[in-house]
Every structure is written in structure tokens, then in C-alpha cells.
N, C-alpha and C positions, 0 to 999 in steps of 0.2 A: 841358772842363767836366765835373764829376763828375755822377753820375746824380742825386744829391740836388739839386744846384744846377739841373740841367737841368729837373727836375720843378718846382722852385720858379719858374723862369723861364717854364716852360710854362703854369703856372696864372696867372701874372701877365699873360700875353698871350693869354688865352682869347678876348678880344674882337677879336683880329686879323682883319682882312678882307683877302682876297687879291685884289689888283687885276688879276692875270693872268686871272681868270675870263672877262672879256670877250674875251680873245684866242682862246679855244677855238672850234673849228668848231661850227656850230649843232647838229650831231648829238651832239657831245661835251657841249655845254651842257645838252642834254636829260638826260644821264646824270650831270651834275655833282652833287656831294653837298651837301645842306643838312640838317643834323640838326635835330630838332624844337626844340631849345633855341635855335637860331640864334646860338650863341656861338662855335663853332669851324667854320671853313670849310676844306674839303679842295678843293684846286684841280684835282683830276683825278677822272675817273669811277671809281666803285667798284661792282662788279656781281657777280652770282652766277647760276648756273643752279640752280634749285630742283627737285630730283627728287621731292619730297614723301615722302621716306623717313622723315624724322625726326618725333618728337613735337613739334607746334607749340609746346607750352609749354616745351620744353627746347632747342629749336633756336636756336642763336645767330644764324644767318643770318636767320631769321624775325624775331627781335627787332630786329636792325639794320634790317631792311626796315620794320618798324613805326615805327621812329624816324626814318625817312627818310635813313638813313646808307648804304644799299645799294640798288641797283636790280636787279630780277629780269629775267633774259633768257629768251627762248624758245629751245627747241631749234632748231637750224639758224640761229639769229641769230648773226651774226659780231660778235666783239669784238676790236678791234685792239690792245688793251693786253696786258700780261702776264697769262697765265692759269695758275694752278697746276693741273696735270693730270698723271696718270700717263702721258699720251701724250707728255710732254716728254722730250727726250734731253739737254737742258742743265739745269744747276742754277741756281737764282736767284742773282744776285750783284749787287754794286754797279754793275756794267757795265750793268744794266737800268734804272738810275735815269732816264735820258732817256726811255725808252719809257713808264715809269710817269707821268712828268711830262706827256708829250704825250697819251697814250691811256688811262692808267689801269690798274687791276688788277682781276682777277676770280677767283672760286673756284667750285668745284662743291659744292653742298650736297647730299650724299648720305650714306647710312648705310655705315659701314665693313663691316657685315654683308652689304651688297648691292653691294659694290664691283665684283664680277665681272659684274654685269648692268647696270651703269651705262653708258649710250651716250656715252662720251666723244668718239667720232668725230663726233657730231652737234653738238658745241660748237666752232664754227668760230673759229679763231684762227691767226695766223702766229707767235705767240710763246708756245707752251706751255713751262712750266718745272716743274722738280721742286724740292721743298724738301729741304734737308739734314737730318741727324739732329737732332731736337729732342724734348723730352719734354712731354707734355700736362699741363695744370694744371686742365682742366675737371673738374667733379665726376664725370662718367661714366667718364672714362678717366685719372683722375689718376695721374701717375707712369709712364704707359705711353709708350714711344717711338713716334713717328710719328703716332699716332692723335689728331691735333689737330682741334679744332672749327673752324668757319668763321672765327670771329673770331681764333682763335689763328693760323691759317694766314695770314690777312690781316696780322695784326700782325707776324708773322715776315717776311713779304714787305716790309712797310713798313720795318721796322727794318734789315734787311739792305741795302736799297736807299737808305738814308739819310733815311728819313722817320720818325724816332724819335718825334716829337711826335704824328704821326698814329697810330702804333702804340699809344702810351699812351692817346690819346683813345678809340680804339675799345675797348681793353681796359677802360677806366674805366667802361664801360656795364654791367659785370658785377662782382658783389661779389668774385669770385675772380680777376678779371682781372690784378691786380698780381702774382699768384703765377706767372703764365706767364713774365714777364720775370725774376722772382726765380729761378725754377728754371733758366732757360736763359741767364742773363746772360753767363756766360763764353763759351758757344758763340755767342750772337748777336754779341757783340763781336768774336770771332774771325772770323766770317763777314763782318761789316760791314767788316773791315779788309782783306779780300781784294781782288784785282784783278779776277778773273773767275770763271766757274763752275768751271773746273778747279782753281783755288786753293781755292775753297770745298770741293770734294770732298776735296782734300788735307788741309785743316784738319779736316774731319769725320773722315777716316780716322785722322789723327794723334791726335785726341781719343779715338776708340774704342780705339785701340791703347794709349793711356795708361790707359784704364779697365780694359782686360783685364790690363795689367801690374799695376795696383794690386789688382785682384781676386785675381790669382794670388799676389801677395805676402801678402795677408791670409789666403789659404787655407793657404799654407805656414807662416806664422808660428807657429800653434799647435803644429804637428808639431815644429818646431825647438825651441820652448820645452820641449815635453814630453820630447824626446830629451835636452835639456840637463839637465833635472831628474832623469831616469833615470840619467844618467851620474854625477851627483853622488851619488845614493843608492847606486850600486854601488861607489863607492870606499871602501875600508875606512880608518878613521882610523889614522894612524901614531902 
């Protein structure tokens, strides 16, 4: 299905209710998401550890929390789902879909300027994961690699693990949200087509190598053209 058709289909089914909600363990039901519009249901917990580093008016995690789309965890509180964290040694991949379905996904809401002092070791999880190379679309770090906001990190996790509708729904809460998928469409589709974390890393490295090759080609092209023009000027007419 094309992205355009997927979006159309997504909006036509916004009132979909997930019957599997009642199958979650009671502790997971407590964390399960109901957004304030009660139109779209996410059938797994979505959570964050909020370190209080960010401006509450600009923090995407805080906005999601106000809308009832994300739950706040305490330090030392365990989360059994996938957690995006620098403590991870594996990259997120489609292989993690079952864990997300069963136990959910979480992020760490902290400032990139204070990343070194963030107590990641106090955020308990058995499934820490790294995100592959992606470019931010949020107004603060637009166009910068890696420096994603909470909602962008969650959307990337959802998209790669096969929850594209959830990714679009979370991004739709922000006026700039569509730009994230637009900027990263090729990469997200590549990652979502991989088998596991190792393949995701390979796809990332291949993409970066392609970018370097293209950048080098563009850098060399003006010199080649200039050299060609000089040679033509030096040739005396016969």
C-alpha cells in the first residue's frame, strides 16, 4: 500500500477499537494508552522517564503526557518493553515487534546538552535499544542527525517495528510532525524491511556510504568542469 493510501486508510479507521486491550496483564493495563480524543487506541503501553531538563512548553514528551498518550515512569521503576537508551548494545529492528506488542515502548526525556549527566542506569529494562541514523524534523534541531525529540524517537521505533499507524498518530499531534517521516521516508522504509538489528546497522552504514559518495562526487564535479573549460580555452584554433 502506498504511503498516501495508507494515510487515507488510517484516517478512515481512526475510531478503531482494539479488542486485545483486555488481554494485557493488569500492570500493563494501567500503562495502556488512551489519548484525550478517545479516537485512536494504542494496544500497548507507551512511557517515558522525564528528567525535567526541557522547557515544558517545548517538550514533546510533556505534551504527549498532557494528552494522555504517554505515561511517566519514576527512576528505578522497571519497564519490560523496548526502551530507547544509549545503554543499549542492539539496534531497534522489526524483530522487536513482539516485545512492543506485549510490553510496550519507552523513551528517556532528557536534554541533549545534559546527556552525560543523565542516569540511564537507573532506568530499569531488559530491552534497551539504540536508534539508527535518522534526521530530526523538530523546530529546535531541524535537519540535525540523531538529535530527535521524544515523539520522533517513539515514531521511529513504531515505524521500524511495524506500527506505522501509531507513528503517524503520535506525530500528528505536532504541526511539524509529518516532516519527520517525509525527511526520513527512505531510511525508515529501509530499516523496516530489515530482519534484525544487525541488518538495520548494515542498512544505515550503506546509506551513509552512499551519502559520502554523493557528497564527494558533488565536490569534485566543479573542479572537473573548471579543468575542462581551461583546456578548451588553451587550445589554439586551427
